N, C-alpha and C positions, 0 to 999 in steps of 0.2 A: 141200516146198511149191512149189518151182520146177517140179517134174515135174507137180504138180497144175495149176499155172497154165498150163503149156504144153498140157496135155491139154484144159483148158477152152477155150483159144484155138483149138486145132485143131477142137474140137467145134463151136464157134460159127461158124467159117469154113465148115464143111461144111453149115451150116443154110441153109435158104432163108428168105425173109421170113415165109412161113406157119408154118414151124417155130418161128421166134423168137416169133411171136405166141402159140404154144402154151404158152410159159413163163408167160404171163399167165392162161391158161385150160386147164390140162392136162385133157383130157376122158377119158382112159383110162389104164390101167396101162402101155400101150405108150408113150404119150407121157411117162410119168414119167421115162424116161431123159433126155429133154430137160429136164424140170423139175429134175432133179438137177444140171444144169449150174450152177444157182444156187449150190450148195455149192462147186463147183469154182471158180466165179468169185470167191469170197471170197479164195482164195489169191492170185490175180493182183492183185486190188484192193489187198490189204495190201502186196504187193511194191511196187506203184506208190506207195502212200502213203509207204513208207519211202524209196524211191529218188527218184522224180520230185518228190514234194511235200515231201520232207525233214521229215516229221513225226517228233516224238520217240517213243520207245518206249512211253511211258505213253499217249499219244494213240492210237497204233496198237493197243495192247492194249485200250483202251476200245472202239474201233471193232469189234475182233474179238469182244469179249464181247457187245456190243449186237447185232451181226448174228447171231452164233451162237444167242443166246437167241431171236431172232425165227425163225430157221430151225427150231429145235426145236419151237417153238409151231406153226409152219406145218405141219411134218411130222406132228405128233401128230394134227392134225385133218384131214390130207390136203386142205389148202385151196389154192386157186390164189393166186398172188401178184398181186393186183389191188386196186383201190381199195376194194372192199367188205371184203376181208380186212384191209386196213390200218385201216379204221374199227373192225372187231372187235378188232384188236390194240390200238388206242388205248384202247378200253374195258377190255381185259384189263390193260394197264399202269396205267391209272388206279386200278384196284383194288389194286395192289401198291405203287406208288411215289408219292413226292411229285411235284408238278407240275414242279419243276425237273428231276428225274430223267427224267420222261416226255419232256419237251422235248428233253433231251440225246439220249436213245435214238432218238427219231424223227428228230432231225437227223443222226445216224449213218446211219440207214436211207435217208434222203433223199439224202445224199451218195453212198452206195453205188449206189442205183438210178439216179441221174442219170449216174453213171459207166458203169453197165452199158448204159444207152440210148446213150450217146455212143460206146461201144466196139462196139455192135452186138449185145450179148447179148439185148437186149429191144427190141421195136418201140416201146414207150411206157413211161413211168414210172408206177407206181401213185400217185405223189404229184401227178401232173398234175391240176390243178383240184381237189385235195383240200383241203378247208377244215379246217385244224388250228387250233382255238381252245381252247387249254388255259389256263385262268385260273390264274395264279400269285399267291398272296397277297403283298402288298407287305410285305416284311420289311426293316426298316431295318438297315443294317450294325451289328453289335455292336462297340463300341469299348472300350478299356481306360481306366478313370478315371485322372486325373492322379496321385492319391495312390497307387494300386496300381502305376502305371507307375514312379513314383519309387522305390518300395520294391523293385521288381524290378531296376531299373537301378543303384540305389545301395544294395546290401544291406549291412546291419550284421551280418554273420555273426560269431558268437562262436567258432565252431569253429576248431581249429588249422589253419594253412595246410598245404597239401599238402607232403609231404616227399619225394615221388618225382617223377622227371621226367615220368612219365605223368600223375600227379595234377596237377602244375602246368600241363601242356599242356591238360588237360580244363577246369580252372578258368578259365584265360585264354581258351580256346576258347568256353566258355559265355558269358562276358561279351561277347566280340566278336560272337558270333551274335546276342545280344539287342540290342546296340547297332546292328548292321547292319540288323536287322529294322525297328526303329523309325525309323532315320535315312534309309532308302532306300525303304521300302514294298515291299521285294523279296518275291516269293513263296518259300515254303519250297523248292519244287523248283528254283527258280532259284538259291537260296542254296547248295543241295547241289551244284549243277553248277559253282559257281565254281572257278576254278583259281588257282594261285599268281600267274600273270601277269594275272589279272582285276583285281587291286588295284594302283593306282598312288598310293602315299601322298604322293609328292612333288607330284603334281598334285592330290591329294586327290579322287580319283574312282574309281569302280568300273564295269567294263564287264560288262553283264548280257545274257545271251542268253535271251530270253523265248519265248513260244509261237510256233511256226512259225519258230524260229531267228532271230527278229528281234532285232537288237542295239540296245541303248540305253546311253547313258552317264549315270550319276547322280553328281552331285557329293557329296562327304562334307562337309557344311556344319558339322558339330559337331566340336569339338576332342575331345570325350569319345569319339566313335566312332573318330577317328584314333588316339588314344592306346590304346584297347582293341585295335585291329587291330595297332598297332605292338608292343604288349606280347605279343600272341599270336604274331606273326610272328617275334619274337626267339627263341621256343622251337620254332617250327614249321620255320623254314628249316634248322636243323642236321640235321633228320630227312630231308632230301631224299636219296633214294637209299640210305638206311640201313634195311634190313629192310622195305622197302616195295616193292610191285609197281609196274610201270611206270605203270599207270592211277592208282593212289593217289598216286604220286609227284607228279603234277600237281595233285592236289586241294588246295584251300585248307583245308578243314575235314576233320579226320580223327576217327575214333572210337577207342575204346580199343585196337582191334586194328590200328590204323594203316591203316584203309581209309577210303574216301570215306564221309562220313556220309549217312544216308538221311532222307527226310521224317519217318519215325517217330522218328528220333533227335532231330530238331529239336523235335518235340512233347514228347519226354521231357525235353529240356533246359529247356523252358519250365515244364513241370509240376514239375520238381525245384526250380527257382528259386522258383516260386510257393509251394511247400510250405515251403521254407526261410525265406521272409520272411513267412509267414502270410497270404498272399493266398488267400482261400477261393473266389473266382470261378474258373470254368473258363476258362482263357486258352488260346487256340489261336494258331498262327502267323498265320492270316489276320486275326485281330483286330489284330495289329500293323499290318498293311497298311491295314485300315479306319481305324485311329487316325491313321496317317500322312496318309492322304488327307483325312479329316475335319478334322484340325487345320489343314492347309494351306488348306482351303476356308474355315474359320472366320477365318483370317487374311487373307481376301480375295485369295488367290492365284487367278489366272485359271484356269478349269477346263481350258483347253487345255494349260497347262503341267503341270497335274496328270495329264492324260491321257498326256502324253509321259513323265512320270516313272514312271507305273504300267505303261507299255507296252501301253496299250489301243489296239486297232485303230480303234475308233469312240468318239467322245465320248459316245455314248449309254450306253455301259457305265459311263463315269465319272460320268454324271449321277445315278447312284444315291446318290452322296455329297452331292447338293445338299440333302438333308434338313437341317434346322437342329436342333441339339441343344437339349435342354430348358434348359440353362444359357444358351445364346445367346438363346433365346426369352424367358427371364426378364429378361435384360439389356435386350433390345429393349423389352419392355413396361414396365420401370421407367423407362427413359430417354425413351421416345417414346409413352407411354400417351395414346391419343386424348382421354381425359377431361381430362387436365391440359393437353395441347396446345391443345385447343379453348377451355379456360377461361383460357388465357394464363399458366398456371403453368409454372414451369421446374424445380420441385423434384423430387427423386427420391422414389419411394414408399419408405416405411419398410421395413427388412428384413423378409422374410417371417416370421421367427421372432417379430417384435414384434406381428404382427397376431393379435388374439385370435380 
């Protein structure tokens, strides 16, 4: 990949301004050699993303897939890389993906094309003055109901306790994972990346590295979470350096093979617990995050604090949680119903089930 990147940089350095403009409008097969610099530029861009921008592997992989998909589409139709082709590509994507996916893919391409213009690969970006108006349906974050959450966190499992060290490790790990998800609002990927030194039980806090390697400290406010982590660490710490590779040795949460757990493993932990306690709803890791944020908001916690706890760069991202739950709406309407307020009555409405 580095060889391709160096070749791309040398090629663009040898170009003149007219040649670079041809990348936008390749008029013939001869100029296609210049057009193919787009493909080589991807290699250098991804190297810069990993090195200078310090993006994580998953983000770089997503960029790579989004750009590669676009180049394949571009090559199949032998199209120039310009504003008109970008409009066509938007139509193409809209026929395949949800609005959120289309927006993400276009954001990847915009970042790449902006970088190419800045580095001199192109004289202009196809996104310049391009109106991207992709309507995304307003979907309220799905949360976990209080009853289902209690059943998952306080299971009354009748099965025999684990009799092996590995079994005990996994049982305590699962409980600690669930407690940490709801107590901190941590993303599944962030949870998997936690190391042994990320947890400080004496200070009751966890150090989390989020998107863009941004660090945040979240306090462990619940004694249930502290106990669950303490119980897990009591069986995890003795494993340090014992039949574990150097990378997994640092990992907080391990799988059955004593390797760092994956996002998929977290999903399986949740599905397994839901099945054990009879929760039929499909629960995902991000629903714990949604529940964490929504619960704080309903307790009148300032949205700026919630933004910091979630690791959002912009409060606009956090504002999606400013929806009010149906339960909250019912309480508001029972206690502050305009009909009763205006008539001077202070009594609550009768419970809904009493209304014929």
